[in-house]
C-alpha positions as a printed NumPy array, in Angstrom:
array([[ 45.499, -27.931, -21.005],
       [ 44.751, -24.524, -22.252],
       [ 47.623, -21.843, -22.598],
       [ 46.472, -18.398, -21.544],
       [ 49.12 , -15.341, -22.37 ],
       [ 48.503, -13.78 , -19.165],
       [ 47.924, -16.408, -16.82 ],
       [ 50.179, -19.338, -17.861],
       [ 48.394, -22.693, -17.793],
       [ 45.099, -23.674, -16.424],
       [ 43.731, -27.221, -16.43 ],
       [ 40.048, -27.502, -18.424],
       [ 37.776, -28.315, -15.633],
       [ 37.903, -24.885, -13.598],
       [ 39.017, -22.313, -16.217],
       [ 35.347, -20.603, -16.136],
       [ 34.976, -20.525, -12.615],
       [ 36.054, -16.859, -11.961],
       [ 33.349, -15.799, -14.929],
       [ 30.811, -17.845, -13.162],
       [ 30.947, -16.24 ,  -9.746],
       [ 30.941, -12.639, -10.912],
       [ 27.853, -13.634, -13.068],
       [ 26.279, -15.517,  -9.864],
       [ 27.021, -12.247,  -8.212],
       [ 25.661,  -9.935, -10.816],
       [ 22.481, -11.892, -10.874],
       [ 21.98 , -12.14 ,  -7.211],
       [ 22.713,  -8.456,  -6.343],
       [ 20.929,  -6.635,  -9.511],
       [ 18.053,  -9.568, -10.477],
       [ 16.99 , -11.839,  -7.075],
       [ 17.56 ,  -9.644,  -4.515],
       [ 14.961,  -6.614,  -6.152],
       [ 12.596,  -9.07 ,  -7.219],
       [ 12.125, -10.803,  -3.846],
       [ 12.094,  -7.284,  -2.204],
       [  9.614,  -5.998,  -4.895],
       [  7.795,  -9.45 ,  -4.128],
       [  7.407,  -9.245,  -0.319],
       [  5.079,  -5.882,  -0.559],
       [  2.283,  -7.791,  -1.823],
       [  2.317, -10.595,   0.352],
       [  2.456,  -7.927,   3.246],
       [ -0.567,  -5.977,   1.984],
       [ -2.474,  -9.958,   1.578],
       [ -1.309, -10.638,   5.59 ],
       [ -2.228,  -6.82 ,   6.668],
       [ -5.727,  -7.088,   5.017],
       [ -6.348, -10.876,   6.203],
       [ -5.482,  -9.36 ,   9.886],
       [ -7.922,  -5.721,   9.544],
       [-10.719,  -8.332,   8.943],
       [-10.021, -10.277,  12.155],
       [ -9.897,  -7.024,  13.714],
       [-12.987,  -5.737,  12.284],
       [-14.654,  -9.148,  13.311],
       [-13.655,  -9.023,  16.834],
       [-14.712,  -5.089,  17.58 ],
       [-18.246,  -6.202,  15.716],
       [-18.896,  -8.7  ,  17.961],
       [-18.914,  -5.989,  20.407],
       [-22.416,  -5.911,  22.343],
       [-22.624,  -1.944,  21.731],
       [-21.802,   0.044,  18.928],
       [-19.747,   2.424,  21.799],
       [-18.273,  -0.586,  23.315],
       [-16.314,  -1.341,  19.866],
       [-15.56 ,   2.12 ,  19.223],
       [-13.704,   2.361,  23.   ],
       [-12.148,  -1.28 ,  22.241],
       [-10.953,   0.523,  18.549],
       [ -9.513,   3.904,  20.172],
       [ -8.104,   2.348,  23.299],
       [ -6.153,  -1.071,  22.084],
       [ -3.183,  -0.164,  20.46 ],
       [ -2.337,  -4.135,  20.039],
       [ -3.628,  -4.078,  16.813],
       [ -1.45 ,  -1.231,  15.478],
       [  1.829,  -3.196,  16.8  ],
       [  0.977,  -6.278,  15.276],
       [  0.562,  -4.595,  11.642],
       [  3.82 ,  -2.796,  12.442],
       [  5.072,  -6.476,  12.847],
       [  3.784,  -7.455,   9.651],
       [  5.469,  -4.705,   8.059],
       [  2.555,  -2.208,   7.836],
       [  3.405,   1.387,   9.565],
       [ -0.322,   2.416,  10.618],
       [ -0.667,   6.42 ,   9.645],
       [ -4.343,   7.023,   9.936],
       [ -6.88 ,   4.219,  10.907],
       [-11.111,   5.252,  11.188],
       [-14.145,   3.079,  12.052],
       [-17.639,   3.492,  10.497],
       [-20.967,   2.097,  10.243],
       [-21.85 ,   1.072,   6.876],
       [-25.745,   0.267,   6.312],
       [-27.178,  -0.924,   3.13 ],
       [-30.825,  -0.889,   2.826],
       [-32.951,  -2.81 ,   0.103],
       [-31.303,  -1.319,  -2.795],
       [-28.091,   0.448,  -3.966],
       [-29.115,   3.761,  -3.201],
       [-29.763,   3.151,   0.185],
       [-26.542,   3.066,   1.304],
       [-25.117,   5.337,   3.987],
       [-21.949,   5.746,   5.907],
       [-21.885,   6.806,   9.248],
       [-18.912,   8.012,  11.647],
       [-18.339,   6.061,  14.534],
       [-20.57 ,   8.057,  17.31 ],
       [-22.968,   8.971,  14.378],
       [-26.619,   7.416,  15.427],
       [-28.013,   5.418,  12.679],
       [-31.294,   7.167,  11.332],
       [-34.522,   5.938,  12.659],
       [-35.321,   4.78 ,   8.765],
       [-32.488,   2.249,   8.976],
       [-33.294,   0.738,  11.992],
       [-34.307,  -2.917,  11.977],
       [-38.023,  -1.829,  12.206],
       [-37.687,   0.859,   9.752],
       [-39.387,   1.637,   6.921],
       [-36.048,   1.433,   4.773],
       [-35.572,  -2.254,   6.828],
       [-34.424,  -4.578,   6.867],
       [-31.178,  -3.2  ,   6.328],
       [-27.556,  -4.683,   6.234],
       [-24.956,  -3.413,   9.272],
       [-21.373,  -3.585,   8.597],
       [-18.471,  -2.358,  10.658],
       [-15.532,  -0.647,   8.368],
       [-12.333,  -0.543,   9.52 ],
       [ -9.968,   1.872,   7.33 ],
       [ -6.359,   1.889,   7.672],
       [ -3.718,   4.052,   5.824],
       [ -0.628,   1.994,   6.103],
       [  2.951,   2.447,   4.839],
       [  4.168,  -1.146,   3.776],
       [  7.8  ,  -1.398,   3.304],
       [  9.512,  -3.873,   1.305],
       [ 12.531,  -6.21 ,   2.995],
       [ 15.331,  -3.649,   2.046],
       [ 14.528,   0.098,   2.282],
       [ 16.112,   3.367,   1.902],
       [ 14.898,   7.202,   2.059],
       [ 15.132,   7.59 ,  -1.705],
       [ 14.066,   5.607,  -4.681],
       [ 10.446,   4.027,  -5.758],
       [  7.895,   3.008,  -3.966],
       [  7.492,  -0.235,  -3.721],
       [ 11.102,  -1.035,  -5.007],
       [ 13.449,   0.768,  -2.247],
       [ 10.644,   2.787,  -0.089],
       [  7.514,   2.232,   1.547],
       [  4.346,   2.388,  -0.463],
       [  1.613,   3.917,   0.851],
       [ -1.85 ,   2.095,   0.609],
       [ -4.876,   1.885,   2.434],
       [ -6.71 ,  -1.115,   3.828],
       [-10.221,  -2.179,   4.67 ],
       [-11.102,  -4.388,   6.945],
       [-15.257,  -5.122,   6.917],
       [-17.472,  -7.234,   9.248],
       [-21.127,  -7.632,   9.963],
       [-22.621,  -5.801,  12.864],
       [-24.759,  -8.947,  14.374],
       [-26.037,  -7.489,  17.254],
       [-29.714,  -6.074,  16.03 ],
       [-31.582,  -6.217,  19.3  ],
       [-32.477,  -3.702,  21.807],
       [-31.491,  -2.877,  25.3  ],
       [-33.683,  -3.802,  27.5  ],
       [-33.   ,  -1.127,  30.165],
       [-33.254,   1.689,  27.523],
       [-35.176,  -0.03 ,  24.717],
       [-32.659,   1.441,  22.056],
       [-30.891,  -0.796,  19.1  ],
       [-27.625,  -1.423,  20.496],
       [-26.377,   0.107,  17.551],
       [-26.975,   2.916,  18.394],
       [-25.858,   3.071,  21.799]])
């Protein structure tokens, strides 16, 4: 048995419990919780990136590019799903990226801009590869957020996520004889 001047007699099998519980509380509050808080941001980023790739693929399966743009503008369910993953969408844009035969023949067009004739499937720079690019600026929040602090540690961090999928319909509209890329 140990004798303490302030506490009297204590038994040997439990005298360090008060010191141990304080050290565990400090460990959890000041090390473990902040590390879990920081570790969730990359996980949310990866989930958001994977989800955006799926959205871009779904849009790229549209028959016409105008259908893809219409679905992108009117369907807000993907923004709600991103918010459920912890990424609040601030700004989103959709574009078509055309890659020609070499690196110098790469162009990106706004959602409604027509593909130049040289880059169409039967153009002089063809055959080209066409991809629908979905770019999203989002604020990804850690589990425990505050208004002040370091981004990613205690407040949301602003990141840009990209989802890209190959445009698959390279055919022509039988009624207008235009490529579906330009409709």
